Backbone as CSV, one residue per row, in Angstrom:
resi,resn,N_x,N_y,N_z,CA_x,CA_y,CA_z,C_x,C_y,C_z
1,MET,-22.940,7.935,4.334,-21.842,9.163,4.440,-22.318,9.742,3.085
2,SER,-21.805,10.728,3.269,-22.227,12.334,2.305,-20.759,13.009,1.322
3,ILE,-20.412,12.613,0.101,-19.155,13.085,-0.015,-19.717,14.070,-1.154
4,LYS,-18.483,15.075,-0.571,-19.134,15.841,-1.094,-17.902,16.026,-2.987
5,LEU,-18.518,16.507,-3.821,-18.066,16.516,-5.151,-17.342,18.327,-5.324
6,TYR,-16.443,18.447,-6.202,-16.254,19.925,-5.975,-16.425,19.892,-7.517
7,THR,-16.851,21.344,-8.048,-16.550,22.311,-9.321,-15.531,22.494,-9.894
8,PRO,-15.121,22.236,-10.728,-13.858,23.026,-11.753,-13.171,24.203,-11.221
9,GLU,-14.294,24.921,-10.751,-14.243,26.364,-10.146,-13.622,26.189,-9.000
10,GLN,-13.837,25.797,-7.647,-13.435,24.989,-6.663,-11.837,24.804,-7.061
11,ILE,-12.201,23.712,-7.279,-10.554,23.041,-7.216,-9.814,24.162,-7.736
12,GLU,-9.979,25.127,-8.637,-8.817,25.498,-8.901,-8.651,26.937,-7.728
13,GLN,-9.506,27.309,-7.126,-9.502,27.816,-5.898,-8.577,27.005,-4.833
14,MET,-8.832,25.365,-4.437,-7.788,24.574,-3.836,-6.258,24.995,-4.136
15,LYS,-5.925,24.899,-5.181,-4.336,25.261,-5.796,-3.465,25.984,-4.985
16,ARG,-3.906,27.050,-4.452,-3.461,28.198,-3.692,-2.848,27.671,-2.693
17,ALA,-3.680,26.976,-1.600,-3.472,26.117,-0.306,-2.406,25.135,-0.859
18,GLY,-2.468,24.326,-2.179,-1.696,22.781,-2.298,-0.358,23.135,-2.728
19,GLY,-0.202,24.747,-3.502,1.024,24.809,-3.533,1.844,25.566,-2.529
20,ILE,0.882,26.562,-1.453,1.748,26.579,-0.617,2.655,25.479,0.020
21,VAL,1.848,24.652,0.490,2.415,23.341,1.481,3.659,22.304,1.006
22,ALA,3.465,22.778,-0.710,4.197,22.405,-1.886,5.720,22.941,-1.582
23,GLU,5.821,24.333,-1.532,6.854,25.168,-1.302,6.935,24.832,0.216
24,CYS,6.514,24.825,1.252,6.996,24.149,2.209,7.967,23.179,2.567
25,HIS,7.312,21.878,1.587,8.204,20.975,2.096,9.763,20.450,0.966
26,ARG,9.556,22.177,-0.026,10.804,22.672,-1.106,11.756,23.303,0.394
27,ARG,11.378,23.804,0.605,11.877,24.526,1.720,12.257,23.349,3.083
28,ILE,11.872,22.753,3.249,12.220,21.903,4.486,13.649,21.217,3.979
29,ALA,13.316,20.638,2.298,14.578,19.280,1.661,15.636,20.350,2.357
30,ALA,15.655,21.680,1.721,16.742,23.139,1.518,17.230,22.721,3.104
31,MET,16.477,22.824,3.782,17.246,23.058,5.465,17.419,21.742,5.741
32,LEU,17.294,20.877,5.400,17.341,19.694,6.745,18.587,18.679,6.515
33,ARG,19.164,18.778,7.344,20.604,18.113,7.561,20.274,17.594,9.039
34,PRO,21.909,17.285,9.671,21.666,16.721,10.934,22.554,18.087,11.618
35,GLY,21.871,18.037,13.018,21.860,19.275,13.708,20.621,20.053,13.598
36,VAL,20.363,20.063,12.631,19.104,21.043,12.347,17.690,20.493,13.333
37,THR,16.750,20.669,14.426,15.936,20.765,14.702,14.492,20.713,14.558
38,THR,13.282,20.011,14.465,12.468,19.801,14.022,11.035,21.480,14.588
39,MET,11.940,21.583,16.006,11.433,23.107,16.174,12.083,24.145,15.029
40,ASP,13.258,24.494,14.629,13.678,25.087,13.366,12.651,24.668,11.966
41,ILE,12.625,23.734,11.594,11.617,23.709,10.642,9.997,23.948,10.836
42,GLU,9.773,23.993,12.279,8.237,24.341,12.857,8.153,26.169,12.844
43,ARG,9.452,26.801,13.084,9.380,28.153,12.557,8.907,28.334,11.299
44,MET,10.177,27.550,10.362,10.195,28.125,9.386,8.874,28.053,8.711
45,VAL,8.295,26.978,8.508,6.857,26.806,8.084,5.823,28.028,8.315
46,GLU,5.590,28.219,9.680,5.127,28.668,10.121,4.557,30.233,9.909
47,ASP,6.221,30.944,9.330,6.262,31.860,9.466,6.288,31.854,7.506
48,TYR,6.024,31.095,6.823,6.139,31.484,5.383,5.176,31.167,5.379
49,ILE,4.105,30.439,5.929,2.758,29.931,5.515,2.049,31.172,5.920
50,ARG,2.492,31.551,7.231,1.185,33.039,7.470,2.048,34.335,6.552
51,SER,3.561,34.317,5.607,3.698,35.254,4.853,2.989,35.669,3.606
52,GLN,2.203,34.016,3.169,1.258,34.314,2.238,-0.129,34.773,2.662
53,ASP,-0.223,35.163,3.362,-1.615,35.579,4.033,-2.441,33.978,4.275
54,ALA,-2.144,32.956,4.757,-2.515,32.210,4.743,-2.705,31.128,5.835
55,ILE,-3.310,30.242,6.380,-3.386,29.977,8.074,-2.839,28.522,7.738
56,PRO,-2.044,28.693,9.298,-1.484,27.082,9.067,-2.848,26.341,10.358
57,TYR,-3.274,25.152,9.846,-4.373,24.454,9.987,-4.451,24.216,11.453
58,THR,-3.258,23.283,11.630,-3.224,22.799,13.082,-3.059,23.237,13.631
59,ILE,-2.741,24.614,14.162,-2.197,25.261,15.520,-3.915,25.489,15.602
60,GLY,-4.123,24.959,17.270,-5.195,25.215,17.632,-6.388,24.059,17.395
61,TYR,-6.091,23.418,16.519,-7.061,22.114,15.682,-7.199,21.145,16.944
62,LYS,-8.333,20.982,17.184,-8.617,19.973,18.359,-7.530,20.069,19.651
63,GLY,-7.227,21.320,19.715,-5.896,21.571,21.106,-4.265,21.881,20.304
64,TYR,-4.525,20.823,19.223,-2.622,20.739,18.723,-2.196,22.071,18.750
65,LYS,-0.895,22.543,18.993,-0.462,23.629,19.336,0.636,24.427,18.279
66,TYR,0.784,23.436,16.864,1.885,23.360,16.537,1.346,23.714,14.451
67,ALA,2.845,23.948,13.818,1.726,24.284,12.256,2.631,23.440,11.495
68,THR,3.250,22.102,12.602,3.160,20.901,11.770,3.719,20.217,12.734
69,CYS,3.466,18.551,12.339,3.662,17.692,12.688,4.959,16.704,12.349
70,ALA,5.301,16.858,13.440,7.332,15.706,13.298,7.448,14.621,13.621
71,SER,7.371,13.508,12.565,7.713,12.252,13.543,8.812,11.614,12.926
72,VAL,9.487,11.361,14.361,10.942,11.069,13.898,11.313,9.430,14.053
73,ASN,12.198,8.598,13.254,11.953,7.310,13.350,11.132,6.404,14.080
74,ASP,10.425,6.311,14.782,9.313,5.238,15.082,7.898,6.107,15.801
75,VAL,8.301,6.986,15.383,6.989,8.311,15.299,6.373,7.852,14.282
76,ILE,4.879,7.386,13.703,4.523,7.375,12.583,3.686,8.159,12.326
77,ALA,3.339,9.220,13.552,2.248,10.289,12.796,2.388,11.452,13.983
78,HIS,1.859,12.660,14.352,1.476,13.482,15.315,2.356,13.989,16.065
79,GLY,3.768,13.705,15.925,4.696,13.928,16.972,5.149,15.685,16.752
80,PHE,5.145,15.970,17.830,5.379,17.157,18.046,6.660,17.867,18.158
81,PRO,7.114,19.013,17.433,8.634,19.491,16.919,9.073,19.884,18.540
82,ASN,10.715,19.572,18.500,10.949,19.825,19.373,12.450,20.411,19.511
83,ASP,13.085,20.777,20.524,14.181,21.469,20.106,15.662,20.019,20.077
84,THR,15.770,18.929,19.831,16.246,18.007,19.652,17.076,17.829,18.824
85,PRO,18.066,17.936,18.559,19.222,18.378,16.942,18.245,16.608,16.276
86,LEU,18.454,16.377,15.182,18.385,16.174,14.087,19.631,14.841,14.296
87,ALA,19.642,13.903,14.122,21.167,13.173,13.309,21.336,12.298,12.551
88,ASP,22.494,12.049,12.022,22.639,11.800,11.017,22.310,9.826,10.757
89,GLY,21.399,9.773,9.977,20.538,8.510,10.178,19.291,8.021,10.863
90,ASP,18.415,9.687,10.669,17.213,9.408,11.563,16.466,10.156,9.977
91,LEU,15.606,9.265,10.298,14.077,9.173,8.955,13.048,10.864,10.045
92,ALA,12.734,11.418,9.341,11.938,12.538,10.306,10.644,12.816,8.947
93,THR,9.559,12.998,9.383,8.212,12.563,8.684,7.911,14.481,8.836
94,ILE,7.494,15.174,7.857,6.817,16.410,8.290,5.192,16.265,7.419
95,ASP,4.177,16.725,8.187,2.923,16.947,7.957,2.986,18.189,8.158
96,ILE,2.191,18.713,7.054,2.066,19.943,6.553,-0.004,20.192,6.648
97,VAL,-0.301,20.853,6.849,-1.745,20.950,6.458,-1.939,23.113,6.896
98,VAL,-2.263,23.383,5.554,-2.684,24.803,5.313,-4.104,25.089,4.511
99,LYS,-4.536,26.333,4.764,-6.016,26.206,4.303,-5.691,28.298,3.742
100,ALA,-6.083,27.952,2.657,-5.771,29.764,1.883,-7.280,29.701,1.169
101,ASP,-7.692,31.209,1.152,-8.673,31.217,0.405,-9.905,30.138,0.758
102,GLY,-10.213,30.019,2.043,-10.999,29.287,2.352,-10.761,27.598,2.262
103,TRP,-9.859,27.122,1.816,-9.595,25.188,1.333,-8.640,25.087,1.914
104,VAL,-8.831,23.764,1.719,-7.131,23.105,3.252,-6.835,22.394,1.568
105,SER,-5.501,22.096,2.270,-4.361,21.080,1.803,-3.726,20.391,2.840
106,ASP,-3.171,19.143,2.571,-2.700,18.410,3.344,-1.299,17.909,2.593
107,SER,-0.387,17.668,3.403,0.849,16.669,2.396,1.681,16.297,3.621
108,ALA,2.208,15.277,3.606,3.192,14.865,4.771,4.227,14.033,3.867
109,TRP,5.781,13.624,4.171,7.061,13.779,3.638,8.230,13.661,4.471
110,THR,8.111,12.168,4.035,9.892,11.576,4.886,11.274,12.191,4.213
111,TYR,11.473,12.470,5.264,13.368,12.980,4.596,14.093,12.040,5.277
112,ALA,15.228,11.757,4.702,16.285,11.403,5.234,17.597,12.138,5.865
113,VAL,17.769,11.909,6.904,18.659,13.091,7.529,20.118,12.841,7.216
114,GLY,21.211,13.120,6.633,22.646,12.261,6.668,22.688,11.215,6.069
115,ASN,23.161,10.274,6.355,23.668,9.286,5.775,22.558,8.180,6.194
116,ILE,21.708,7.824,5.929,20.719,6.783,6.081,21.126,5.198,6.148
117,SER,20.789,3.961,6.374,20.818,2.865,6.755,19.920,2.543,5.309
118,GLU,20.677,0.886,4.616,19.539,0.593,3.146,18.650,0.264,3.815
119,GLU,18.367,0.000,5.115,17.478,-0.947,5.444,15.961,0.362,5.597
120,SER,16.625,1.853,5.912,15.534,2.850,6.095,15.499,3.416,4.120
121,ARG,16.720,2.890,3.857,16.366,4.054,2.341,15.006,3.163,1.633
122,LYS,15.152,1.751,2.032,14.269,0.686,1.850,13.054,1.038,1.537
123,LEU,12.615,1.514,3.078,11.144,2.130,3.710,11.008,2.700,2.949
124,MET,11.865,4.307,2.748,11.359,5.401,1.920,10.944,4.658,0.301
125,GLN,11.397,4.416,-0.224,11.136,3.702,-1.202,10.043,3.363,-1.412
126,VAL,9.814,2.136,-0.769,8.280,1.179,-0.648,7.692,2.177,-0.777
127,THR,7.592,3.482,0.138,7.009,3.746,0.917,6.082,4.640,0.169
128,LYS,7.355,5.425,-1.427,6.444,6.393,-2.074,6.467,5.220,-2.990
129,GLU,6.870,3.992,-3.186,5.692,4.047,-4.405,4.582,3.314,-4.434
130,CYS,4.063,2.968,-3.018,2.779,2.588,-2.341,1.787,3.783,-2.673
131,LEU,2.298,4.741,-2.424,1.527,6.137,-3.032,1.575,6.481,-4.236
132,ASP,2.739,5.955,-4.688,2.805,6.289,-6.456,1.587,5.325,-7.141
133,ILE,1.335,3.776,-6.730,0.424,3.139,-7.079,-1.126,3.785,-6.836
134,ALA,-0.940,4.193,-5.562,-1.892,4.075,-5.686,-3.123,5.584,-6.217
135,ILE,-1.692,6.375,-6.366,-2.390,7.279,-6.848,-2.699,7.330,-8.424
136,ALA,-1.893,6.742,-9.215,-1.979,5.815,-10.784,-3.302,5.033,-10.261
137,LEU,-3.697,4.390,-9.855,-5.425,3.872,-9.883,-6.205,4.459,-9.422
138,ALA,-6.382,5.996,-8.409,-7.193,6.682,-8.030,-7.846,7.259,-9.526
139,VAL,-8.512,6.861,-10.119,-9.866,7.140,-11.270,-10.987,7.164,-10.793
140,PRO,-12.182,7.919,-11.209,-13.700,7.644,-11.573,-13.854,6.195,-11.926
141,GLY,-14.860,5.634,-11.635,-14.736,4.419,-10.927,-14.383,3.186,-10.211
142,ASN,-13.338,3.054,-9.857,-12.108,2.433,-9.557,-12.686,2.275,-7.715
143,ARG,-13.041,1.427,-7.200,-13.656,1.352,-6.159,-12.183,1.743,-5.129
144,ILE,-12.455,2.594,-3.802,-11.988,2.330,-3.049,-10.755,1.012,-2.284
145,GLY,-11.021,-0.015,-2.567,-10.787,-1.451,-1.893,-9.685,-1.859,-3.067
146,ASP,-9.981,-1.521,-4.470,-8.893,-1.736,-4.897,-7.534,-0.473,-4.964
147,VAL,-7.804,-0.026,-5.103,-6.516,1.320,-4.794,-5.896,0.993,-3.438
148,MET,-6.683,0.366,-2.654,-5.742,0.704,-1.291,-4.947,-1.261,-1.122
149,HIS,-5.790,-2.545,-1.788,-5.379,-3.567,-2.199,-4.033,-3.111,-2.913
150,ALA,-4.050,-2.524,-3.724,-2.965,-2.935,-4.895,-1.453,-2.277,-3.357
151,LEU,-1.820,-0.949,-2.880,-0.732,-0.297,-2.242,-0.735,-1.460,-0.695
152,GLN,-1.475,-1.655,-0.460,-1.237,-2.897,0.701,-0.178,-4.336,0.513
153,LYS,-0.514,-4.279,-1.177,-0.049,-5.740,-1.651,1.456,-5.584,-1.961
154,HIS,1.681,-4.250,-2.352,3.234,-3.783,-2.929,4.107,-3.178,-1.456
155,ALA,4.037,-3.212,-0.254,4.007,-2.378,0.904,4.178,-3.957,1.688
156,GLU,3.374,-5.083,1.370,3.865,-6.158,2.497,4.642,-7.489,1.166
157,SER,4.090,-6.867,0.118,5.405,-8.303,-0.665,6.764,-7.423,-0.043
158,ASN,6.972,-6.218,0.372,8.853,-5.974,0.696,8.807,-6.406,1.397
159,GLY,7.862,-6.981,2.701,8.182,-7.224,3.927,7.422,-6.467,4.767
160,PHE,6.912,-5.003,4.747,6.751,-4.212,5.179,5.502,-4.239,5.727
161,SER,5.068,-3.057,6.714,2.922,-3.401,7.441,2.640,-1.953,7.196
162,VAL,1.408,-2.179,6.569,0.786,-0.930,6.485,-0.096,-0.592,8.158
163,VAL,-0.238,0.683,8.057,-0.742,0.738,9.214,-1.785,1.226,9.444
164,ARG,-3.348,0.437,10.247,-4.711,0.639,9.786,-5.331,1.502,10.542
165,ASP,-4.502,2.270,11.885,-5.450,3.035,12.894,-5.013,4.454,12.372
166,LEU,-5.020,4.864,11.761,-4.994,5.967,11.223,-5.680,5.963,9.480
167,LEU,-6.487,7.237,8.893,-6.580,7.019,7.777,-6.868,7.711,6.574
168,GLY,-6.684,7.690,5.805,-7.145,8.891,4.944,-8.404,9.364,4.607
169,HIS,-8.473,10.656,4.573,-10.024,11.418,4.083,-10.446,12.818,3.090
170,GLY,-11.565,12.718,2.584,-11.851,13.659,2.189,-11.054,14.951,2.280
171,VAL,-10.748,16.147,1.934,-10.910,17.689,2.018,-11.342,18.763,1.480
172,GLY,-11.556,19.258,1.911,-12.394,20.804,0.787,-12.464,21.792,1.689
173,SER,-13.489,22.347,2.502,-13.108,23.273,3.430,-12.190,23.109,4.473
174,GLU,-12.444,21.534,5.558,-12.231,21.700,6.331,-11.069,20.185,5.865
175,VAL,-9.851,19.868,7.234,-8.794,19.063,6.565,-9.912,17.295,7.014
176,HIS,-10.844,17.386,7.582,-11.432,15.705,7.938,-12.561,16.124,7.240
177,GLU,-12.960,15.530,5.582,-14.144,15.304,5.271,-14.436,13.815,4.743
178,GLU,-16.038,13.433,4.660,-16.386,12.070,4.655,-15.446,12.249,2.969
179,PRO,-15.483,10.840,2.553,-14.851,9.949,3.486,-13.591,9.241,4.384
180,ASN,-13.488,8.734,4.972,-12.361,8.230,5.569,-12.298,7.001,5.438
181,TYR,-10.940,6.068,4.759,-10.496,4.996,4.612,-9.225,4.613,4.999
182,SER,-8.903,3.574,5.179,-7.921,2.710,5.707,-7.057,3.013,4.446
183,HIS,-5.621,2.073,4.850,-4.907,1.965,3.337,-4.469,0.712,3.057
184,VAL,-5.378,0.049,3.896,-5.305,-1.540,2.876,-7.299,-1.728,2.751
185,GLY,-7.264,-2.834,1.682,-8.890,-2.870,1.576,-8.682,-4.536,0.793
186,LYS,-10.029,-4.610,0.291,-10.315,-5.577,-0.749,-11.005,-5.383,-2.382
187,PRO,-10.511,-6.085,-3.038,-11.057,-5.893,-4.435,-11.893,-5.876,-4.629
188,GLY,-12.771,-4.746,-5.308,-14.119,-4.902,-5.576,-15.268,-4.242,-4.137
189,LYS,-14.579,-3.835,-3.265,-15.129,-3.324,-1.925,-15.122,-1.567,-1.639
190,GLY,-15.735,-1.190,-0.856,-15.510,0.189,-0.308,-15.723,0.995,-1.347
191,PHE,-16.610,2.239,-1.237,-17.203,3.395,-1.779,-15.859,3.408,-3.748
192,ARG,-16.877,3.841,-4.800,-16.256,4.226,-6.020,-15.656,5.283,-5.829
193,LEU,-14.529,5.705,-6.537,-14.294,7.030,-6.720,-15.104,7.750,-8.272
194,LYS,-15.146,9.375,-7.604,-15.966,9.862,-8.720,-15.100,11.357,-8.833
195,GLU,-15.415,11.410,-10.084,-14.531,12.862,-10.235,-15.444,13.958,-9.656
196,GLY,-14.088,14.775,-9.200,-14.786,16.180,-8.395,-14.036,15.815,-6.490
197,MET,-14.374,14.457,-6.500,-14.039,14.014,-5.195,-12.309,14.513,-4.966
198,VAL,-12.083,14.964,-4.180,-10.985,15.896,-3.532,-10.414,15.292,-1.964
199,MET,-9.349,14.167,-1.775,-8.981,13.488,-0.694,-7.440,12.933,-0.898
200,THR,-7.050,12.849,0.249,-5.628,12.403,0.408,-5.340,11.074,0.752
201,ILE,-4.476,10.510,-0.027,-3.413,9.320,0.363,-2.628,9.281,0.443
202,GLU,-2.252,8.932,1.911,-1.145,8.979,2.694,-0.668,7.264,3.539
203,PRO,0.073,6.669,2.918,0.187,5.452,3.300,1.068,5.732,4.291
204,MET,1.382,4.883,5.868,1.800,4.968,6.387,2.699,3.467,6.841
205,ILE,4.146,2.964,6.675,4.815,2.143,6.463,5.523,1.713,7.236
206,ASN,5.169,0.466,7.674,6.010,0.490,9.062,7.042,-0.572,8.572
207,GLU,8.512,-0.835,9.526,9.427,-1.547,8.811,9.110,-2.881,9.696
208,GLY,8.092,-2.907,11.204,8.053,-4.428,11.730,6.118,-4.113,11.753
209,THR,5.857,-4.202,12.940,4.557,-4.562,13.042,4.259,-3.146,12.808
210,LEU,2.828,-3.816,12.324,1.483,-2.625,12.359,0.824,-1.639,13.439
211,GLU,1.125,-2.453,14.600,0.654,-1.775,15.649,1.299,-0.878,16.218
212,MET,0.489,-0.126,16.915,1.042,1.082,17.159,0.439,1.466,18.143
213,PHE,0.900,2.879,18.909,0.478,3.329,20.273,0.425,4.539,20.519
214,ILE,-0.402,5.284,21.594,-0.428,6.954,21.435,0.088,7.184,22.923
215,ASP,1.528,8.465,22.963,1.661,8.551,24.140,1.212,8.805,24.787
216,ASN,1.881,9.256,26.278,0.755,10.532,27.140,0.137,11.807,26.416
217,ASP,0.849,12.268,25.702,0.527,13.568,25.545,-0.541,13.281,24.555
218,GLY,-0.855,12.358,24.594,-2.228,11.727,23.231,-2.779,11.959,22.362
219,TRP,-0.974,12.995,21.654,-1.211,12.594,20.055,-0.112,11.621,19.470
220,THR,0.995,12.075,19.846,2.154,11.029,19.525,1.840,9.825,19.379
221,CYS,2.051,8.783,18.044,1.613,8.025,17.663,2.981,7.134,17.281
222,ARG,3.418,6.016,17.860,4.708,5.256,17.899,4.228,3.939,17.846
223,THR,5.163,3.175,16.968,5.429,1.556,16.705,5.538,1.134,17.442
224,LEU,4.453,-0.278,17.894,4.806,-0.824,19.186,6.214,-1.040,19.299
225,ASP,6.583,-1.972,18.311,8.275,-2.451,18.775,9.137,-1.923,18.406
226,GLY,9.077,-0.566,18.000,9.858,0.637,17.788,10.991,0.734,16.882
227,LYS,10.393,-0.061,16.061,10.877,-0.181,14.586,10.013,1.609,13.723
228,ARG,11.305,1.709,13.013,10.926,3.051,12.117,9.792,3.073,11.048
229,SER,9.184,3.995,11.029,8.511,3.873,10.372,8.214,5.538,9.271
230,ALA,7.931,5.012,7.955,7.566,5.889,6.898,6.367,6.562,6.789
231,GLN,6.284,8.081,5.503,4.657,8.369,5.086,5.038,8.885,4.267
232,TYR,4.341,8.307,3.251,4.154,10.720,1.672,2.335,10.247,1.963
233,GLU,2.662,11.673,1.687,1.180,11.770,1.972,0.930,12.569,0.385
234,HIS,-0.391,12.750,0.128,-0.753,13.870,-0.979,-2.328,14.317,-1.154
235,THR,-2.119,15.248,-1.646,-3.963,15.712,-1.585,-3.861,15.704,-2.773
236,LEU,-5.730,15.411,-3.287,-5.647,14.933,-4.622,-7.114,15.534,-5.538
237,VAL,-7.096,15.191,-6.318,-8.437,15.335,-7.349,-8.761,14.480,-7.834
238,ILE,-9.936,13.699,-7.386,-10.523,12.295,-8.750,-10.658,12.884,-10.094
239,ARG,-10.489,13.124,-11.470,-10.367,13.192,-12.242,-10.337,12.232,-13.790
240,GLU,-11.127,12.304,-14.726,-10.988,11.256,-15.905,-9.417,12.120,-16.346
241,GLY,-8.749,10.378,-16.935,-7.146,10.954,-17.229,-6.152,10.536,-16.118
242,GLY,-6.632,10.431,-15.195,-5.305,10.862,-13.805,-5.882,11.859,-12.714
243,ALA,-5.070,11.344,-11.605,-5.860,12.431,-10.547,-4.680,13.806,-10.916
244,LEU,-5.299,14.634,-10.224,-4.701,16.378,-10.023,-3.629,16.406,-8.571
245,ILE,-2.550,16.316,-8.595,-2.338,16.502,-7.245,-1.818,18.048,-7.099
246,LEU,-2.517,18.271,-5.890,-2.958,19.611,-5.818,-1.382,20.252,-4.624
247,THR,-1.129,18.763,-4.127,0.782,19.196,-3.482,1.692,18.702,-4.230
248,GLN,2.076,18.958,-5.287,2.938,18.091,-5.817,4.009,18.969,-5.662
249,GLN,5.124,18.789,-5.084,6.251,18.969,-4.712,6.867,19.800,-6.309
């Protein structure tokens, strides 16, 4: 496994892509309400990315057709945007990847549509806490197993499960670089984090079973039991004193 370490100059160049992703999410938060469709969000995101002289990276990636992945309720990841109006109480996760100045950033966020149930609110809260816990531990010298064990423990202690089949990954000039890693782990195991690594942390947390299946479209990943899933993801740089979040909103 060959893990790239990026220089301060390269990391500085990466910031613009991260800022565009973050602004897309700010705009989604402002427009998202019952009656809006994920295709409305798709069009807004693609238009904004292109207006910034940047590339909506996922269009054409392994045959994918859209600038966003739009995953609603029981869809864990990689859902297609569509013209179905979002309904009061839905959870919608929007995942965006941008390439700007030759560098990639990647961030997903789960949004509450209108008034959601207490169960859904807890799922969102715990998933975001999982991300925050992992980022706090993502410092040089720690092993990935320590980071992900803390994330996993928090999710499971709250009665939720952690998706194993979809991975975090390194990021740089491409969206998927080494290393790849699950969001569960054992203390003291796995590679050590090093200064200059750029990676995603993107826990996908389910209300029920961690098991999933993929629709006939070859992309849409759903919970096996039909219960809801949430995800929060940032692209970050490992550095002394704490991670630099490139996609901070």
